[in-house]
C-alpha positions as CSV (number, residue, x, y, z in Angstrom):
1,X,8.2,26.7,18.5
2,X,7.7,23.8,20.9
3,X,8.3,20.1,19.9
4,X,10.4,21.1,16.9
5,X,7.6,22.5,14.7
6,X,9.2,24.6,12.0
7,X,7.9,28.2,11.7
8,X,5.9,28.7,8.5
9,X,5.7,25.0,7.8
10,X,2.4,23.5,6.5
11,X,1.5,21.1,9.2
12,X,-0.4,17.8,8.4
13,X,-2.5,16.6,11.4
14,X,-2.4,12.8,11.0
15,X,-5.9,11.3,11.8
16,X,-4.6,7.8,11.0
17,X,-5.6,6.6,7.6
18,X,-3.1,5.9,4.8
19,X,-2.4,9.4,3.6
20,X,-0.7,11.8,6.0
21,X,2.8,11.2,4.7
22,X,1.7,11.1,1.1
23,X,0.2,14.6,1.7
24,X,3.5,15.8,3.2
25,X,5.3,14.3,0.2
26,X,3.1,16.2,-2.2
27,X,3.4,19.4,-0.3
28,X,7.2,19.1,-0.5
29,X,7.0,18.6,-4.2
30,X,5.2,21.9,-4.4
31,X,8.2,23.6,-2.8
32,X,6.7,24.0,0.7
33,X,8.1,22.9,4.0
34,X,5.8,20.3,5.6
35,X,5.7,18.2,8.7
36,X,3.4,15.8,10.4
37,X,1.9,16.0,13.9
38,X,-0.8,14.1,15.8
39,X,-4.2,15.7,15.8
40,X,-4.0,16.3,19.6
41,X,-1.1,18.8,19.0
42,X,-1.8,21.8,21.3
43,X,-2.9,24.9,19.4
44,X,-0.1,26.8,21.0
45,X,2.4,24.7,19.0
46,X,0.6,25.5,15.7
47,X,0.2,29.3,16.0
48,X,3.2,29.9,13.7
49,X,2.3,27.3,11.1
50,X,1.7,28.5,7.5
51,X,-1.3,26.3,7.1
52,X,-2.9,23.1,8.4
53,X,-4.1,20.1,6.5
54,X,-6.3,17.5,8.3
55,X,-5.7,14.0,6.9
56,X,-8.0,11.1,6.2
57,X,-8.6,8.4,8.8
58,X,-10.4,5.1,9.3
59,X,-12.8,6.1,12.1
60,X,-16.1,8.0,12.3
61,X,-15.9,11.5,13.8
62,X,-19.1,11.0,15.9
63,X,-17.9,7.8,17.6
64,X,-16.5,7.9,21.1
65,X,-12.7,7.7,21.1
66,X,-12.3,8.8,17.5
67,X,-9.3,11.2,17.0
68,X,-10.1,14.8,17.5
69,X,-8.1,18.1,17.1
70,X,-8.6,21.2,19.1
71,X,-11.3,23.3,17.4
72,X,-9.2,26.4,18.4
73,X,-6.9,25.7,15.4
74,X,-9.8,27.1,13.3
75,X,-9.4,30.4,15.1
76,X,-5.7,30.9,14.2
77,X,-6.5,32.8,11.0
78,X,-4.4,30.5,8.8
79,X,-5.6,28.4,5.9
80,X,-7.1,25.0,6.8
81,X,-7.9,22.1,4.5
82,X,-9.6,19.0,5.6
83,X,-9.5,15.8,3.5
84,X,-11.8,12.8,3.9
85,X,-12.0,12.3,7.7
86,X,-10.5,15.8,8.1
87,X,-13.3,17.1,5.9
88,X,-15.9,15.4,8.1
89,X,-14.1,16.6,11.3
90,X,-14.4,20.2,10.1
91,X,-18.1,19.9,9.7
92,X,-18.5,18.1,13.0
93,X,-16.4,20.6,14.9
94,X,-18.1,23.6,13.4
95,X,-21.8,22.5,13.9
96,X,-22.6,20.5,10.8
97,X,-23.9,16.9,10.8
98,X,-21.9,13.8,9.8
99,X,-23.7,10.4,9.4
100,X,-23.1,7.0,7.7
101,X,-23.4,7.3,3.9
102,X,-26.2,5.4,2.2
103,X,-23.6,4.5,-0.5
104,X,-20.0,4.1,0.6
105,X,-17.6,5.2,-2.1
106,X,-14.3,3.4,-2.7
107,X,-12.3,4.2,-5.8
108,X,-12.9,6.3,-8.9
109,X,-15.9,8.7,-8.7
110,X,-17.1,11.6,-10.9
111,X,-17.8,14.9,-9.1
112,X,-19.4,18.1,-10.4
113,X,-17.9,21.4,-9.2
114,X,-20.9,23.7,-8.4
115,X,-18.9,26.7,-7.1
116,X,-16.1,27.4,-9.6
117,X,-15.3,30.8,-8.0
118,X,-13.8,29.3,-4.9
119,X,-10.0,29.6,-5.0
120,X,-9.2,25.9,-4.8
121,X,-11.4,25.1,-7.9
122,X,-11.3,28.3,-9.9
123,X,-11.0,27.6,-13.7
124,X,-10.8,23.8,-13.1
125,X,-13.1,21.5,-15.0
126,X,-16.6,21.4,-13.7
127,X,-16.7,17.6,-14.1
128,X,-13.8,15.7,-12.6
129,X,-12.8,12.1,-11.9
130,X,-11.6,11.8,-8.3
131,X,-10.6,9.1,-5.8
132,X,-13.0,8.4,-3.0
133,X,-12.6,6.2,0.1
134,X,-15.3,6.9,2.7
135,X,-18.2,5.4,4.6
136,X,-19.5,8.6,6.2
137,X,-20.7,11.8,4.6
138,X,-21.6,15.4,5.6
139,X,-25.4,15.6,5.7
140,X,-25.7,19.2,6.9
141,X,-23.0,21.8,6.2
142,X,-21.7,23.9,9.2
143,X,-22.7,27.6,9.3
144,X,-20.8,29.8,6.9
145,X,-20.0,27.0,4.5
146,X,-21.3,26.4,1.0
147,X,-21.2,23.3,-1.2
148,X,-18.4,23.4,-3.7
149,X,-18.6,19.9,-5.4
150,X,-21.0,16.9,-5.4
151,X,-21.0,13.4,-6.7
152,X,-24.0,11.2,-7.5
153,X,-23.9,9.6,-4.0
154,X,-22.2,12.4,-2.0
155,X,-24.0,15.8,-1.9
156,X,-21.2,17.6,-0.1
157,X,-18.1,16.2,-1.8
158,X,-16.3,19.6,-1.1
159,X,-17.2,22.7,0.9
160,X,-15.7,26.1,1.5
161,X,-15.8,29.1,3.9
162,X,-13.8,31.4,1.7
163,X,-13.9,34.3,4.2
164,X,-12.0,32.2,6.8
165,X,-10.0,30.2,4.2
166,X,-11.3,26.9,5.6
167,X,-11.9,24.2,3.1
168,X,-13.1,20.6,3.2
169,X,-12.8,17.9,0.5
170,X,-14.3,14.4,0.8
171,X,-12.1,12.9,-1.9
172,X,-8.3,12.4,-1.9
173,X,-6.5,15.2,-3.8
174,X,-3.1,13.9,-2.8
175,X,-3.3,10.7,-4.9
176,X,-2.5,10.4,-8.6
177,X,-5.9,8.9,-9.2
178,X,-7.4,12.4,-8.8
179,X,-6.0,14.0,-12.0
180,X,-6.5,17.6,-10.8
181,X,-5.6,16.9,-7.2
182,X,-2.2,18.4,-7.3
183,X,-3.5,21.6,-8.9
184,X,-6.1,21.8,-6.0
185,X,-3.4,21.2,-3.5
186,X,-1.1,23.7,-5.2
187,X,-3.8,26.4,-4.9
188,X,-4.1,25.7,-1.1
189,X,-0.3,25.8,-0.7
190,X,-0.4,29.1,-2.5
191,X,-2.7,30.5,0.2
192,X,-0.1,29.7,2.8
193,X,2.9,31.9,3.7
194,X,5.2,28.9,3.8
195,X,8.9,28.2,4.2
196,X,10.6,26.8,1.1
197,X,11.7,23.2,0.6
198,X,14.1,21.7,-1.9
199,X,14.7,18.1,-2.8
200,X,18.2,18.7,-4.2
201,X,19.9,18.1,-0.9
202,X,17.6,15.2,0.1
203,X,20.4,12.6,0.3
204,X,22.5,15.0,2.4
205,X,19.5,15.6,4.7
206,X,18.9,11.9,5.2
207,X,22.6,11.2,5.6
208,X,22.9,13.8,8.3
209,X,20.1,12.2,10.2
210,X,21.8,8.8,9.9
211,X,25.0,10.1,11.3
212,X,23.1,11.5,14.3
213,X,21.2,8.4,15.0
214,X,24.0,5.9,14.5
215,X,26.8,7.9,16.2
216,X,29.9,5.8,16.5
217,X,28.2,2.5,16.2
218,X,28.2,0.1,13.2
219,X,25.2,-1.3,11.3
220,X,24.3,-4.9,10.4
221,X,22.0,-4.3,7.4
222,X,19.3,-6.8,6.3
223,X,19.4,-6.7,2.4
224,X,16.6,-8.2,0.3
225,X,17.8,-7.0,-3.0
226,X,14.8,-4.8,-3.6
227,X,14.9,-1.1,-4.2
228,X,14.3,0.0,-0.6
229,X,16.9,-2.1,1.1
230,X,19.5,-1.5,-1.7
231,X,19.1,2.2,-1.4
232,X,19.3,2.0,2.4
233,X,22.4,-0.2,2.2
234,X,24.1,2.2,-0.3
235,X,23.2,5.2,1.8
236,X,24.5,3.7,5.0
237,X,27.7,2.6,3.3
238,X,28.4,6.0,1.7
239,X,27.4,7.9,4.9
240,X,29.2,5.8,7.5
241,X,31.9,4.1,5.3
242,X,31.8,0.5,4.0
243,X,33.9,-0.7,7.0
244,X,31.0,0.2,9.4
245,X,28.2,-1.5,7.4
246,X,27.8,-5.3,7.1
247,X,25.1,-6.6,4.7
248,X,23.2,-9.8,5.2
249,X,21.1,-11.4,2.4
250,X,19.0,-14.2,3.7
251,X,17.8,-16.9,1.2
252,X,14.4,-17.7,2.6
253,X,13.4,-20.2,0.0
254,X,10.7,-17.6,-0.9
255,X,12.7,-15.7,-3.5
256,X,12.0,-15.5,-7.2
257,X,13.8,-17.7,-9.7
258,X,17.6,-17.1,-9.6
259,X,17.0,-14.1,-7.4
260,X,19.9,-14.6,-4.9
261,X,22.5,-14.9,-7.7
262,X,21.1,-11.8,-9.4
263,X,21.2,-9.8,-6.1
264,X,24.8,-10.8,-5.4
265,X,25.8,-9.8,-9.0
266,X,24.0,-6.4,-8.7
267,X,25.5,-5.5,-5.4
268,X,29.0,-6.5,-6.6
269,X,28.7,-4.1,-9.5
270,X,27.8,-1.4,-6.9
271,X,31.1,-2.1,-5.1
272,X,29.4,-2.9,-1.9
273,X,31.7,-5.8,-0.8
274,X,30.5,-6.4,2.8
275,X,27.6,-8.8,1.9
276,X,27.1,-12.2,3.5
277,X,24.6,-14.7,2.0
278,X,22.9,-17.1,4.4
279,X,20.8,-20.0,3.0
280,X,18.0,-20.4,5.6
281,X,15.4,-21.8,3.2
282,X,14.9,-25.1,5.2
283,X,14.3,-23.2,8.4
284,X,11.8,-20.8,6.9
285,X,9.8,-23.5,5.0
286,X,9.8,-25.7,8.1
287,X,8.3,-23.0,10.3
288,X,5.7,-22.0,7.7
289,X,4.4,-25.6,7.0
290,X,1.4,-25.2,9.3
291,X,0.7,-21.5,8.9
292,X,-2.4,-20.4,7.1
293,X,-3.4,-17.0,8.4
294,X,-1.6,-14.2,6.5
295,X,-0.7,-12.3,9.7
296,X,0.7,-15.5,11.2
297,X,2.8,-16.1,8.1
298,X,4.1,-12.5,8.3
299,X,4.9,-12.9,12.0
300,X,6.8,-16.2,11.4
301,X,8.8,-14.7,8.5
302,X,9.7,-11.6,10.5
303,X,10.7,-13.6,13.6
304,X,12.7,-16.0,11.5
305,X,14.6,-13.2,9.8
306,X,15.6,-11.9,13.3
307,X,16.6,-15.4,14.5
308,X,18.8,-15.9,11.4
309,X,20.3,-12.4,11.9
310,X,21.1,-13.2,15.5
311,X,22.7,-16.5,14.5
312,X,24.8,-14.9,11.8
313,X,25.8,-11.9,13.9
314,X,26.9,-14.1,16.7
315,X,28.9,-16.3,14.3
316,X,30.6,-13.2,12.8
317,X,31.0,-11.5,16.2
318,X,28.7,-8.6,15.5
319,X,26.9,-8.2,18.8
320,X,24.6,-5.3,19.7
321,X,26.4,-4.9,23.1
322,X,29.6,-4.3,21.1
323,X,28.2,-1.3,19.3
324,X,26.2,-2.8,16.4
325,X,22.7,-1.7,15.2
326,X,20.3,-3.5,12.9
327,X,19.6,-1.8,9.6
328,X,16.4,-2.2,7.6
329,X,14.9,-0.9,4.3
330,X,11.5,-0.1,5.7
331,X,9.6,2.6,3.9
332,X,6.5,4.6,5.1
333,X,3.7,2.5,3.5
334,X,5.1,-0.5,5.4
335,X,4.7,1.4,8.7
336,X,1.2,2.7,7.8
337,X,-0.2,-0.7,6.8
338,X,1.1,-2.2,10.1
339,X,-0.8,0.5,12.0
340,X,2.4,2.2,12.9
341,X,0.9,5.6,13.6
342,X,-1.4,6.4,16.5
343,X,-4.7,6.4,14.7
344,X,-3.9,4.1,11.7
345,X,-5.9,0.9,11.2
346,X,-3.9,-2.3,11.1
347,X,-4.0,-3.5,7.4
348,X,-1.2,-6.1,7.5
349,X,2.0,-6.6,9.6
350,X,5.1,-5.9,7.6
351,X,7.9,-8.3,8.4
352,X,10.0,-5.4,9.6
353,X,7.4,-4.6,12.2
354,X,7.0,-7.8,14.1
355,X,7.1,-7.7,17.9
356,X,10.8,-8.5,18.2
357,X,11.7,-5.6,15.9
358,X,9.4,-3.2,17.7
359,X,11.2,-4.0,21.0
360,X,14.6,-3.3,19.3
361,X,13.3,0.0,17.9
362,X,12.2,1.1,21.4
363,X,15.7,0.4,22.6
364,X,17.2,2.5,19.8
365,X,18.9,-0.6,18.2
366,X,17.4,-0.2,14.7
367,X,18.3,2.3,12.0
368,X,15.8,2.7,9.0
369,X,17.2,5.5,6.8
370,X,14.3,5.5,4.4
371,X,11.4,4.9,6.8
372,X,9.8,8.3,6.2
373,X,9.9,7.9,2.4
374,X,7.5,6.6,-0.2
375,X,8.7,4.4,-3.1
376,X,9.0,7.3,-5.5
377,X,11.1,9.3,-3.0
378,X,13.3,6.2,-2.4
379,X,13.9,5.9,-6.2
380,X,14.7,9.6,-6.4
381,X,17.2,9.2,-3.5
382,X,18.7,6.1,-5.3
383,X,19.3,8.1,-8.4
384,X,20.9,10.9,-6.3
385,X,23.2,8.2,-4.9
386,X,24.2,7.2,-8.5
387,X,22.5,3.7,-8.5
388,X,21.8,2.2,-12.0
389,X,18.5,3.2,-13.5
390,X,17.4,-0.5,-14.1
391,X,18.0,-1.3,-10.4
392,X,16.3,1.8,-9.1
393,X,13.2,1.2,-11.3
394,X,13.0,-2.6,-10.7
395,X,9.6,-3.9,-9.8
396,X,9.1,-3.9,-6.0
397,X,9.2,-7.3,-4.3
398,X,7.8,-7.7,-0.8
399,X,10.2,-8.5,2.1
400,X,8.3,-11.7,2.9
401,X,8.8,-12.7,-0.7
402,X,6.6,-15.4,-2.1
403,X,5.3,-16.1,1.4
404,X,2.6,-13.5,0.9
405,X,1.9,-14.6,-2.7
406,X,1.3,-18.3,-1.7
407,X,-2.2,-18.2,-0.3
408,X,-3.0,-21.0,2.1
409,X,-6.2,-22.7,3.2
410,X,-7.0,-26.2,4.5
411,X,-10.5,-26.2,3.0
412,X,-12.9,-23.8,1.1
413,X,-13.9,-20.7,3.0
414,X,-17.7,-20.1,2.6
415,X,-19.3,-16.7,2.0
416,X,-21.2,-15.5,5.1
417,X,-23.9,-12.8,5.2
418,X,-25.2,-10.6,8.0
419,X,-28.8,-11.3,7.2
420,X,-31.2,-13.1,4.8
421,X,-31.9,-9.9,2.8
422,X,-28.2,-9.3,2.1
423,X,-27.8,-13.0,1.1
424,X,-30.8,-12.8,-1.3
425,X,-29.6,-9.6,-2.9
426,X,-26.0,-10.9,-3.3
427,X,-27.0,-14.3,-4.7
428,X,-29.3,-12.6,-7.2
429,X,-26.4,-10.4,-8.4
430,X,-24.2,-13.4,-8.7
431,X,-26.7,-15.3,-10.7
432,X,-27.3,-12.3,-13.0
433,X,-23.6,-12.0,-13.8
434,X,-22.7,-15.8,-13.6
435,X,-20.1,-14.8,-11.1
436,X,-18.7,-17.0,-8.3
437,X,-16.9,-16.1,-5.0
438,X,-13.5,-17.8,-4.8
439,X,-13.2,-20.0,-1.7
440,X,-10.4,-18.0,-0.1
441,X,-10.0,-14.7,1.6
442,X,-7.7,-11.8,0.7
443,X,-6.7,-8.6,2.4
444,X,-8.2,-5.2,1.3
445,X,-8.4,-1.6,2.5
446,X,-11.7,0.1,2.4
447,X,-12.5,3.4,4.1
448,X,-8.8,3.3,5.3
449,X,-9.7,0.2,7.4
450,X,-8.6,-3.4,6.9
451,X,-10.9,-5.9,5.3
452,X,-10.5,-9.6,4.8
453,X,-13.0,-10.8,2.2
454,X,-13.6,-13.0,-0.8
455,X,-12.5,-12.3,-4.4
456,X,-15.3,-12.5,-6.9
457,X,-14.6,-14.3,-10.2
458,X,-16.3,-13.4,-13.5
459,X,-15.9,-15.2,-16.9
460,X,-15.4,-13.9,-20.4
461,X,-18.2,-16.2,-21.8
462,X,-20.8,-14.5,-19.6
463,X,-19.1,-11.0,-19.8
464,X,-18.8,-10.4,-23.5
465,X,-16.7,-7.2,-23.0
466,X,-14.1,-9.2,-21.0
467,X,-11.8,-6.8,-19.3
468,X,-14.1,-3.8,-19.7
469,X,-17.0,-5.6,-17.9
470,X,-14.7,-6.9,-15.2
471,X,-13.2,-3.5,-14.7
472,X,-16.6,-1.9,-14.3
473,X,-17.5,-4.6,-11.7
474,X,-14.2,-4.2,-9.9
475,X,-15.2,-0.6,-9.3
476,X,-18.8,-1.2,-8.3
477,X,-18.9,-4.5,-6.5
478,X,-16.8,-3.7,-3.4
479,X,-18.9,-0.6,-2.9
480,X,-22.3,-2.4,-3.1
481,X,-21.5,-5.9,-1.9
482,X,-19.5,-6.0,1.3
483,X,-18.6,-9.7,1.0
484,X,-16.1,-8.9,-1.8
485,X,-13.0,-6.7,-2.0
486,X,-11.7,-7.9,-5.4
487,X,-13.0,-8.8,-8.8
488,X,-11.0,-11.2,-11.0
489,X,-11.5,-12.2,-14.7
490,X,-10.9,-15.9,-15.4
491,X,-8.6,-16.2,-18.4
492,X,-8.4,-20.0,-18.6
493,X,-12.1,-20.8,-18.8
494,X,-14.9,-18.8,-20.4
495,X,-17.6,-20.2,-18.1
496,X,-18.1,-21.1,-14.5
497,X,-16.8,-24.7,-13.8
498,X,-19.5,-27.2,-13.3
499,X,-17.7,-29.0,-10.5
500,X,-16.6,-27.6,-7.1
501,X,-13.1,-26.4,-6.6
502,X,-10.7,-29.1,-5.3
503,X,-8.3,-28.4,-2.4
504,X,-5.2,-30.7,-2.4
505,X,-3.2,-31.7,0.6
506,X,-2.6,-29.3,3.5
507,X,-2.9,-26.2,1.4
508,X,0.1,-24.6,3.2
509,X,3.4,-23.3,2.0
510,X,5.6,-26.1,0.7
511,X,8.8,-26.3,-1.4
512,X,6.7,-27.7,-4.3
513,X,4.2,-24.9,-4.3
514,X,6.9,-22.3,-4.0
515,X,8.8,-23.8,-6.9
516,X,5.7,-23.9,-9.1
517,X,5.0,-20.2,-8.3
518,X,8.7,-19.4,-9.1
519,X,8.2,-20.9,-12.5
520,X,5.0,-19.1,-13.1
521,X,6.5,-15.8,-12.0
522,X,9.4,-16.3,-14.4
523,X,7.0,-16.9,-17.3
524,X,5.1,-13.7,-16.6
525,X,8.4,-11.7,-16.2
526,X,9.7,-13.0,-19.6
527,X,6.4,-12.3,-21.3
528,X,6.3,-8.7,-19.9
529,X,9.8,-8.0,-21.1
530,X,9.2,-9.6,-24.5
531,X,6.0,-7.4,-25.0
532,X,7.9,-4.3,-24.0
533,X,5.6,-3.7,-21.0
534,X,8.0,-4.1,-18.1
535,X,8.6,-0.4,-17.7
536,X,4.9,0.4,-18.0
537,X,4.1,-1.7,-15.0
538,X,4.9,-0.6,-11.5
539,X,4.5,-4.0,-9.9
540,X,3.3,-7.4,-11.1
541,X,2.5,-9.8,-8.2
542,X,1.9,-13.4,-9.3
543,X,-0.2,-15.3,-6.7
544,X,-0.9,-19.0,-6.3
545,X,-4.2,-20.2,-4.8
546,X,-4.5,-23.6,-3.0
547,X,-7.3,-25.0,-5.2
548,X,-8.0,-26.1,-8.8
549,X,-10.3,-28.2,-10.8
550,X,-8.7,-31.6,-10.0
551,X,-6.5,-33.2,-7.4
552,X,-3.2,-31.3,-7.4
553,X,-4.7,-28.4,-9.3
554,X,-3.6,-24.9,-8.4
555,X,-4.8,-21.5,-9.6
556,X,-2.7,-18.5,-10.6
557,X,-3.7,-14.8,-10.2
558,X,-2.1,-12.1,-12.4
559,X,-1.9,-8.8,-10.6
560,X,-0.3,-6.1,-12.9
561,X,-0.8,-2.6,-11.5
562,X,0.3,1.1,-12.1
563,X,1.3,3.3,-9.2
564,X,3.9,5.8,-8.0
565,X,3.8,5.5,-4.2
566,X,2.1,2.2,-3.3
567,X,-0.6,4.0,-1.3
568,X,-3.0,3.9,-4.3
569,X,-2.8,1.7,-7.4
570,X,-4.7,1.2,-10.7
571,X,-5.2,-2.3,-12.0
572,X,-3.6,-2.6,-15.5
573,X,-5.7,-4.6,-18.0
574,X,-3.6,-6.7,-20.3
575,X,-4.5,-7.2,-23.9
576,X,-6.4,-10.4,-24.9
577,X,-3.6,-11.8,-27.1
578,X,-1.0,-11.3,-24.4
579,X,-3.3,-12.6,-21.7
580,X,-4.0,-15.8,-23.7
581,X,-0.3,-16.4,-24.4
582,X,0.6,-16.1,-20.7
583,X,-2.4,-18.2,-19.7
584,X,-1.5,-21.0,-22.1
585,X,2.1,-21.1,-20.9
586,X,1.0,-21.2,-17.3
587,X,-1.5,-24.0,-17.8
588,X,1.4,-26.2,-19.0
589,X,3.4,-25.8,-15.8
590,X,3.7,-28.7,-13.3
591,X,5.9,-29.3,-10.3
592,X,5.8,-32.5,-8.3
593,X,2.2,-33.3,-7.4
594,X,1.0,-29.8,-8.3
595,X,0.0,-28.3,-11.6
596,X,-1.7,-25.0,-12.7
597,X,-5.2,-25.5,-14.1
598,X,-6.9,-22.1,-13.7
599,X,-5.7,-18.5,-14.3
600,X,-7.3,-15.3,-13.2
601,X,-6.6,-11.6,-13.9
602,X,-7.1,-9.2,-10.9
603,X,-8.6,-6.0,-12.1
604,X,-9.2,-4.3,-8.7
605,X,-7.5,-1.0,-7.8
606,X,-6.1,-0.1,-4.4
607,X,-8.3,0.7,-2.6
608,X,-10.5,-1.4,-2.1
609,X,-7.9,-4.1,-2.6
610,X,-4.3,-4.0,-1.5
611,X,-1.5,-4.5,-4.1
612,X,-0.6,-7.9,-2.7
613,X,-3.3,-10.4,-1.9
614,X,-1.9,-10.8,1.7
């Protein structure tokens, strides 16, 4: 086949979104060969495929310039499955009608299967919890299709043309939040005459690719100490030999408490001797002192990493022109959220995807051995490489470190409304629930597109069920009120403060704010381990907000989540006793002119929120 498409593979056409590689990962887990291609792939290159899956995407199928596939793929006689945008594209391409939904669904939704005899849903429960993320819906089915499943707000949540083996599903079956999703996908894969795939030789497969890309060059590897970069560093060292790989750990001043020492100790136990540690904390903090926008902070951090790498490589005589490459631990969600595929929306720029890195990638000077993998696959690879279990399953930590957990703002950010009616409706809701918008913005992902909106705070004294009430609001509010992408429960105060929030100083990243957050993060980590919950939590960002109730006051957000792949995540409610113990310890923390006087618990899943606040 042309363009390297493997015969009898299940081809995922990537319409952008957040999900194409997750679908490919899930198909591989089911033992089928899979690969990803752009939707514009000519039908002549797809004629030997075992099946085609059309992924989700952030755009609307009826808009000019939206990604489109060749409708001729539907005449190939092979099974086709459309998910989310792909579901809508099928209807649009085959004569149905797609229009904006009256209610846009993001997150958990219940659907009812009304056609249990169709192969993908046969003998599955008639009522299912699924994961939705869409702003459009199919209003009229195309000829030859019937409705398979519906939700309260989406009449055609799934459709089928069994005779042609063409299926469309509005919800995401590839995420763990759809409990029967893998069974539905397994049944579709079973309809395809596919080639087999095995994960047993995964490390060898990736290693062979590394040898081809690197050739006879050497690699200068940026090591953060997290799972991704450690696995990448180990793989490069084992594949190329330790004499051809030099590690660089940069102390940015944005690491967790005692992190540099712990990383050095862990890598020494792994017998990876070629590691240089560079203290560049003063440089990073100096450059960040006037940065407020999250994208600007990420750009500064990424550019400074490269500047430090260049300085150290020159000092050590490791020049690109002498046969050195730059190594990074980038994984696929980093690329997706940066908008690194043709039709993906830009959620947030990963520090490994700033402009300087992009130019180096174009010149073939960067090697990223795990860039096609999700976190669960990276961990699987790490175990195949013999890395210690506690290191492989360590909580993820973002490359920019605390730089994206220290929110910055000079002054309160007011809520804005598109019209008076929306304002009146929203303010009535806020009054009913005694809720208040927090005066900062945070990054979210709704309908596979980026949002930058306010968190909404609720209080236990006006929400008697506490976490349960807040969880329910976290599911419903971002769907119904577009000004908010998160819901947080205040754990330090049972009622809304009577006075306005106070912003102190510049509200930017400073050594004092970073040190205060380091102490707060250490408190949370210790409490999680003491409670025996560390292994039940996939990641626990601790975020500091630039306001409090008095001069010097700061607020802390607790963000424990469960996930497997970082593409979707469930907020993890903590018990009242544990929450109060953590809250009381945090309220006693001070550093310099700053102290913690408010604490919040983020109960919003991804989507509509992202895992990190920035």
